[in-house]
N, C-alpha and C positions, 0 to 999 in steps of 0.2 A: 779755732780750727775744728774740723769735724771729729767728734769723739766716739761715735757709735751709731748703730741703727736704733731709731726711737720707736717706729712702729711701721707696719705695712697695712694698708687698707684693702680690703677684700670687698668688691662690689657683688652683691647678690640680688636676685629678683624677689625673693621672699625671705624675709628675716626670720620668721618662725620656722621655716624649713630648714634654713641654714644652721640655727641653733640645734635643732634636732639632729641634723646631719653630723655636726661636729661633736656633739655629746655622744652619738653612737660610735664615733671614731676614738672616743675616750678622752676628749678634752673637756675641761671645765670652763664654761662660759658665763660671764656675768652681763646682764642686760639692763639697759636704761633707755626706755622710749624706743627710738628707731635706730639704735646702735647697740652692738654686743662686743664684749672684749674677751680674748683669750690671752692670759698674761703669762710671760716667761721671764721672770725676774725684771730686768730693765727694759725689756722689749715686749711689745704686744701686737697681736693682730686685732684690727678694728674692722668688724663686719658692718657694712652699711647697705641698706635697701635703696636700690637706685630709683624705684618707681617707674622704671622704663623697661618693659619686657623685652625690648628689641636690643638692649645693650647687653653684651656678652658678660657672663659671670667670670669672676676670677680675680687674681691679684691686679691692683690698680696703681697705687701710689706708694712710693718708697720714701719714707720720711727719716732723714738723718739728724742726729743730734749735734748741735754746735754749742761751743762754749763762748762764742763771740760772733753772732750772726751778721753784724755789720762788716766785720773784717772778712768773713767767708763770702759774703755777697760782693764785696769789693773785688776779691780774688776772682770770683766767677765772671764778673763783668769784664775784667782784664783779659779773661780767656775767651771773650766773645760770646758768652752765653747770655740769654735774655733772662732777667729775674724781675720779680715783682717786689716792691718794697715791703718790708715786714709789717705785719699788723698784729695787735693783741687779739689772741683767740684762745680764751680759757677752755681747758678741758673739764667738763663737769660730769658728776655721777651723783644721782639723787639730788640731794640739797647741798652738796659740797662741790667745790671746784678748786683747780690750781691754775695759776697764771703762766702763760707761755706766749712767746712770739713766734710767728711762722711766716715763712716767705717761699713762694713757689718758684721753681726753676724750670726753664724750658729746655729740657734735656731729651735724650732719645726715648726714655721712659718718663712718666709723670714723677717728679721728684720734689721734695719739699725739705726745707731746713726748719728746725725746731730748736728754740732756745728756751729752757725752763728756768724759772726762778726758784726751783726746788730740787731736791734730790730724787734719784730713782726710787728710793725706798718709800717716799711719800707718795709718788705716783702709783706704785704697787699697792700701797694701802688704800688709796682712793678707789682703784678699779677692782681690787680684790683678786681672788684666785690663789690656787695652792702653789706650794713650792715644787710638787710633783703631781702630775695629772694622773687620772685613773689608768691611763695607757703606759704609765711610767715615764713619760716625757718630762724632762727636767729643763730643757732650754732650746733655743733656736740656734742652729749652727751655721746655716747658709740660706741665701735667697738666690735663685737662678733666673737669668735673663737669656732668652733664646735670640740669636742674631744669625743672619745668613753669611756674615764674613767678619771674623774677629779682626782681621787685619785692617778692615775699613772702619769698624765701629769701636775698637779699643781706644784710639785717641780721644773720642768723646768722653769715655768713662774716665780716662786719665785727667782730662780737664775738669770734669764735674766732681770727681772724688779728691783730686789734688795729690795724686801719687802716680809714679810709673807703674805700668802693668807688670805684674809678676810673670815668671816663665809659665808657659801653658802646661796642662797636665791632662790626662785622659779621664773622662767621665764614663766609667765602664757600665754604670747602671742605666744612665740616661743616654748613652751612645753619643758622646760629644768630645770634642776638644774644647777645654775651657781654661779661662785665666781667673783666678780668685783674688779679688781685692779684699783685704780685711780692714774693716773700719771698726775699731774696737775689737770686740770678741766675735762678731758676726761677719761672715764672708759674703761678698757679692760676687757670684760666679757668672762670668759672661761666657756663654756656651754656643758653639757652633757645631751643627750636626755632623756626624762622621758615619752616617748610615742611618737605616730605619730605626726608629725608637722614639722615645718621649720628646727629645728635643726636636727632632724633625717634625713630628706630629704637631707640637705647640706652635712651631714656626709656620707650618702650613695653615693652622687654624686661625691664628691671631697676628702673624707677622712678628716683628721684633718686639718683645714684651716679657714681663716677668711671667714665669709659668710654674715655679715650683719652690716650696719651702722644705727645708731639711731640718729635722729635729734630732736632739740627742735623747735616746731612750735607755733606761737601765736594763730592760728585759724585752727583747723582740718577741719572744714566744708569748710573754703575757700580753703584750699589745695586740698581737695577732688573735689571741684567744678572746680577749675583750671585744674586739671588733666583730668577730664571727658570732659570739654570743648575742651581740646587739644587732644582727641582721645585716652586717657588711660582708660582702664577699671577702674571702681570705686574700689579702694583698700579695702582689707578686714579690718574690725574693730575688735579691741580687747580691753581687759581691763587689765592693768598692775596690779601687786600685790598691789601697793598703791591705786588702784581704778582709776587711771587716764587712760584716753582713748588713744588709739594709732591706726594709720593707718599702714597698711603693703603692700608694693608693691612687687609682686612676681619677682623672678629673670628673668622670660621670658620677663618682661616689664622694666627691669633695667640693661641689659647687664651682666646677670649672678650672681647678688647679690640681697639680700633682702635690701629694703630701707624702714625704719620705721620712723614714725614722731609721737612725743608724745606732748600733751599739751591740752588746753581746746578746746571744740567743736567750 
């Protein structure tokens, strides 16, 4: 079964610039050759330079962790999804590596299943990174996918993730109606615009695609202060449906994606 989000790849046109950008946002990145990682416990962002300046920057592939990749692929095939047979694709950093098997899934967004032969702690040790980033971020809470119609696209996510869609809720910061699938501790929010705002803008720019990551932060004021001190415009502030505050960094300041942080002031 699917047990959690493993990683999300971010395609960037210039890795040096991307590393500098995210360090100024307050994240600690570790780099190895043509890839850089920002680690949040068992989940990480994987920044990859595309080498194609015409390709848009931003979130690209959602990788989900599986504890039995063959069984999950069998289920996906039975749901009518096209999948590629798993291959061994070690994840390496420096002179060390860990074994894993991966399989790509033809879904609405680029999706991949990952089965590791090691625990999340070993992966975190391999890639490095702090338990709390300089911006006080401690973990990844949600990934957001913009769609033009939840009614039309939700069945595809139900088949891919293997669970019925929860009841929709309002996304007050990104101006959307959204349904949030939780795979492990990370939510995958499928969001339909309900007016002008980030969801509508992302949909217009890139069509149905991942467009935002939301992090849990211990102190939003400290995060805001760190960014401003490092030359980033002060992020927009909003209030979530729960009443909690959030910061929102625009794609122009985050290599093509929205970066949100939620938590106490």
